[in-house]
C-alpha angles and dihedrals in degrees: 000000000000103000110155093011124132117214138182115204120183127209099025104150092099147349122011095359093050092053094045088056093049093046094051092045088050091054094052106270128136101234124201099204116202130209136150102227117072112240095014090114097055092103091048092050091048093047090053097049096100097042130107091253132026144237121234113191117229117185119203141119110250091220093060105090095197090051091052091050090050091049093053091045089056096048091048092046094049098042112012089223146056119208101178141017119193112193097201101141113108145139131220121207116171129203139154122252107273093029097067117114127203092246090061092050092049097047093048097047094041088059104030100038115010096047091046089055094049091047091048094052095046092049093045091057090062096037092050092058091051092040093227142076148114126239116194121191125195108226123161141236087249088058087062101034106018124225133222115260091022105085094134101040092044088048092054093048091047088056088052091054092050090045091051093053093046095045089048091056094046095046102039093090088061089051091249112144119211121192140156134216118213110201122200120203106336124185102248138130090262093054096043089054090078088073137255095274094052092042092054090046091055097048085073086069095057115091091203090054096232144071116267118244130232089245087061088060098041095051089054087051090051091055091049091049092045130079088250085085098044094132096041117101137143092027129138105210113201114216098184115113091240094304118184119209 
């Protein structure tokens, strides 16, 4: 589905980002997989060796403007194009109202919002010239519905949703699609860190009765990156199994 396409996926060292990179490579894409820690993508690269596409590790911090620019310079130099950007990198720091400090707000928004804006702008410069492209942002169900104890995180993901809708309108004339995926409760290390008791408790809020998988999210991302979604833009696609928050 992605044969011959060039993609950049951020935050691929684990969880959803890792699975997106593998799914894209398995469908023929050349995937520039981003992570912060040097060497953290060795197993991902190894796993993708026999796939139709390939994974190219790209180490940088998404909050480092100079590093972002250098990454796009490399991609453009090596391929002369960029077909898809997946803004997956993100952090979650929870605190109740009255207990939130300024550093938490700054850290979450710097990664979840400001970096996404910068990455989108850099990708758009390449995509406008080629008059095509797909930008996919990872939002969250809490960015739509909110959730107690997650004022900062839900606000950041709400910003991603607003950003997605605005960018879609602005870039549509250049045939660049911008969509977002809003996962619900996905079975990742981050989600499991809340503990077995809370995990079991929250299963009762999921209509389908189970946690989502990283594959569920990656397959939706594959659709949005492929030509199957060539007339889909400005959409926030929930991958939540009918979760109620």
